C-alpha positions as CSV (number, residue, x, y, z in Angstrom):
1,M,-44.1,-43.9,-9.4
2,M,-45.1,-40.7,-10.5
3,A,-45.2,-39.4,-7.3
4,G,-41.6,-40.3,-7.1
5,L,-40.3,-38.9,-10.2
6,A,-42.3,-35.5,-9.2
7,D,-40.5,-35.3,-6.0
8,K,-37.0,-36.5,-7.5
9,I,-37.9,-33.2,-10.4
10,V,-38.2,-30.7,-7.6
11,Q,-35.6,-32.4,-5.1
12,R,-33.3,-31.7,-8.2
13,G,-34.9,-28.2,-8.5
14,V,-34.3,-27.3,-5.4
15,A,-30.4,-28.6,-5.5
16,L,-30.0,-26.3,-8.5
17,F,-31.3,-23.3,-7.2
18,I,-29.5,-23.6,-3.8
19,G,-26.6,-23.9,-6.0
20,I,-27.0,-21.0,-8.6
21,L,-27.5,-19.2,-5.1
22,V,-24.4,-20.0,-3.0
23,V,-22.3,-19.8,-6.5
24,L,-24.2,-16.0,-6.5
25,V,-23.4,-15.2,-3.3
26,G,-20.0,-16.6,-3.4
27,G,-19.4,-14.6,-6.4
28,T,-20.4,-11.6,-5.3
29,F,-18.7,-11.7,-2.2
30,L,-15.3,-12.3,-3.8
31,A,-16.1,-9.7,-6.2
32,I,-16.5,-7.2,-3.9
33,N,-13.4,-8.4,-1.7
34,L,-10.9,-8.4,-4.4
35,T,-12.5,-4.9,-5.9
36,T,-12.3,-3.4,-2.1
37,S,-8.7,-4.9,-1.8
38,H,-7.9,-3.3,-5.6
39,L,-9.3,0.3,-4.2
40,V,-7.3,0.3,-1.5
41,N,-4.2,-1.0,-2.8
42,E,-4.4,1.8,-5.3
43,D,-4.8,4.3,-2.7
44,A,-2.1,3.9,-0.4
45,R,0.5,3.6,-4.0
46,S,-1.4,7.1,-5.0
47,T,-0.8,8.5,-1.6
48,A,2.6,7.2,-1.0
49,R,3.3,8.6,-4.7
50,E,1.5,12.2,-4.0
51,W,3.8,11.6,-0.4
52,A,6.8,11.8,-2.1
53,Q,6.4,13.9,-4.6
54,F,5.1,16.6,-1.5
55,I,8.6,15.7,0.6
56,A,10.4,16.1,-2.9
57,A,9.5,19.5,-3.7
58,N,9.8,20.6,-0.4
59,V,13.0,18.9,1.4
60,T,15.9,20.3,-0.3
61,D,18.6,18.5,1.0
62,L,16.8,15.1,-0.2
63,K,19.8,14.0,-1.9
64,Q,22.4,14.6,1.1
65,I,20.1,12.6,3.5
66,A,20.0,9.8,0.7
67,S,24.2,9.8,1.2
68,G,23.7,9.4,4.7
69,E,24.1,13.4,5.7
70,T,22.6,14.9,8.7
71,P,19.3,16.4,7.4
72,S,19.2,20.5,7.7
73,S,17.3,22.5,10.2
74,A,14.8,23.5,8.2
75,T,14.2,19.9,6.9
76,M,13.8,18.8,10.6
77,D,11.3,21.5,10.9
78,F,9.7,20.6,8.0
79,L,9.4,16.7,8.8
80,G,8.4,17.7,12.3
81,K,5.5,18.9,10.9
82,A,4.9,16.8,7.9
83,K,4.9,14.1,10.3
84,N,1.5,14.7,11.6
85,A,-0.2,14.3,8.2
86,R,-3.0,12.2,8.6
87,R,-2.8,9.9,5.8
88,V,1.0,8.9,6.2
89,S,2.0,7.2,9.2
90,R,5.8,6.4,8.3
91,Y,8.7,6.7,5.1
92,V,11.6,6.0,4.4
93,I,14.6,7.6,2.7
94,Y,16.3,5.4,0.7
95,N,20.2,5.6,-0.8
96,S,20.8,4.7,-4.3
97,Q,21.7,1.1,-3.2
98,G,18.8,0.4,-1.5
99,Y,19.3,0.7,1.9
100,S,17.6,2.8,4.5
101,Q,19.1,6.4,5.4
102,F,16.4,8.2,7.2
103,I,13.2,7.3,8.8
104,A,10.1,9.5,10.1
105,S,7.0,8.3,11.5
106,R,4.1,10.0,14.1
107,E,6.6,8.9,16.8
108,M,9.8,9.7,16.1
109,I,12.6,11.5,12.8
110,S,15.9,10.0,12.8
111,S,18.9,9.2,11.0
112,V,18.8,5.3,10.5
113,D,21.4,3.5,12.9
114,L,21.2,0.1,11.2
115,S,20.2,0.8,8.0
116,E,17.5,-2.0,5.9
117,Y,17.9,-2.9,2.6
118,N,14.7,-2.6,0.3
119,P,15.0,-3.9,-3.1
120,D,11.9,-1.7,-4.0
121,A,14.1,1.5,-3.2
122,I,16.4,0.0,-6.4
123,E,13.6,-0.5,-8.7
124,A,12.3,3.3,-7.4
125,V,15.9,4.5,-8.7
126,V,15.9,2.6,-11.9
127,K,12.5,4.2,-13.1
128,K,13.3,7.3,-12.1
129,Q,16.5,7.4,-14.3
130,V,14.9,5.5,-17.1
C-alpha cells in the first residue's frame, strides 16, 4: 500500500514538473514572439516617420503633388534616386481627403490613375493640424 502511495506521489510530482516546464517554455516563447513583433512594428513605424520627414524636407512641391499636380522634373529626379533606398520599398502620397495621388516603389514612380481611400491618411492630416 505504501508503494502505491509513493508511486502516485512520484507520478504527480513528475506531472507537476512537466506542467510547470510546459508553462515556462510556452510563456517564454510567447514573450519572445510578442517582443519581436513589437520591435519589428516599432522599427517599421520609425522608418516610415523618418522617410516621410525626409520626403517632406526634400520635395518642394509636395502640396502640389497631393493636390493632383504632376511633380516637377527636379522632384521626379530626386524620387528616382530615392526609390533605391533599402529600408523603404513603397510609399504613397495622399491628398487631404485621404485619397492616393502618387505612388513610388522600387519598380515604378507614377501618379495614380485610380485613387484609393485610406482613413489612416486622414488621421495623419488631423494629427498634423493639431
